[in-house]
C-alpha positions as CSV (number, residue, x, y, z in Angstrom):
1,X,0.0,0.0,0.0
2,X,0.9,3.7,-0.1
3,X,-0.1,6.2,2.5
4,X,-1.9,8.5,0.1
5,X,-4.0,5.8,-1.6
6,X,-7.6,6.1,-0.5
7,X,-8.4,2.6,-1.7
8,X,-5.5,1.2,0.4
9,X,-7.0,2.9,3.5
10,X,-10.5,1.5,2.6
11,X,-9.0,-2.0,2.2
12,X,-7.5,-1.9,5.6
13,X,-10.8,-0.6,7.1
14,X,-12.7,-3.5,5.5
15,X,-10.3,-6.1,6.8
16,X,-10.4,-4.6,10.3
17,X,-14.2,-4.5,10.2
18,X,-14.3,-8.2,9.3
19,X,-11.7,-9.0,12.1
20,X,-9.4,-10.5,9.5
21,X,-5.7,-10.4,10.4
22,X,-3.4,-8.9,7.8
23,X,0.0,-7.5,7.2
24,X,0.7,-4.3,5.4
25,X,3.7,-3.6,3.3
26,X,4.2,0.1,2.7
27,X,5.8,1.1,-0.6
28,X,6.1,4.8,0.1
29,X,9.9,4.6,0.4
30,X,10.3,1.6,-2.0
31,X,9.1,2.7,-5.4
32,X,11.5,0.4,-7.3
33,X,10.2,-2.6,-5.4
34,X,6.6,-1.6,-6.0
35,X,7.3,-1.2,-9.7
36,X,8.8,-4.7,-9.8
37,X,5.9,-6.3,-8.0
38,X,3.4,-4.6,-10.3
39,X,5.4,-6.0,-13.3
40,X,5.6,-9.5,-11.8
41,X,1.8,-9.7,-11.1
42,X,0.9,-7.6,-14.2
43,X,-1.0,-5.2,-11.8
44,X,-1.1,-1.5,-12.3
45,X,-2.6,-0.1,-9.1
46,X,-2.5,-0.3,-5.3
47,X,-3.7,-1.8,-3.1
48,X,-2.5,-5.2,-4.2
49,X,-4.2,-7.7,-1.9
50,X,-2.9,-11.1,-1.5
51,X,-4.3,-14.2,0.2
52,X,-1.8,-16.3,2.1
53,X,-2.3,-19.9,1.2
54,X,0.6,-21.2,3.3
55,X,3.9,-19.9,4.7
56,X,5.5,-19.6,1.3
57,X,2.5,-19.3,-1.1
58,X,0.4,-16.3,-1.9
59,X,-2.4,-15.6,-4.4
60,X,-3.2,-12.2,-5.7
61,X,-6.8,-11.3,-4.8
62,X,-6.6,-8.0,-6.7
63,X,-7.4,-4.4,-5.7
64,X,-10.0,-2.9,-3.4
65,X,-13.0,-3.9,-5.5
66,X,-11.7,-7.4,-5.8
67,X,-11.2,-7.5,-2.1
68,X,-14.8,-6.6,-1.5
69,X,-16.0,-9.4,-3.9
70,X,-13.6,-11.8,-2.1
71,X,-15.0,-10.9,1.3
72,X,-18.5,-11.2,0.1
73,X,-17.9,-14.7,-1.1
74,X,-15.9,-16.1,1.8
């Protein structure tokens, strides 16, 4: 996430409201890493929400709207 992204803030609020534990990685001071992750996952915006499948495996859920759909169906 980035601090100025309104959808990042909303995503955090949604997860808190659902009592879902989550980790936040801030890219405010890491623009190169953010660019690389966007390229790897072919994703252009933040937030980028991932589901942890196990200790070493993650699945990209998507952005804020995708998170809302995910939460609605889980």
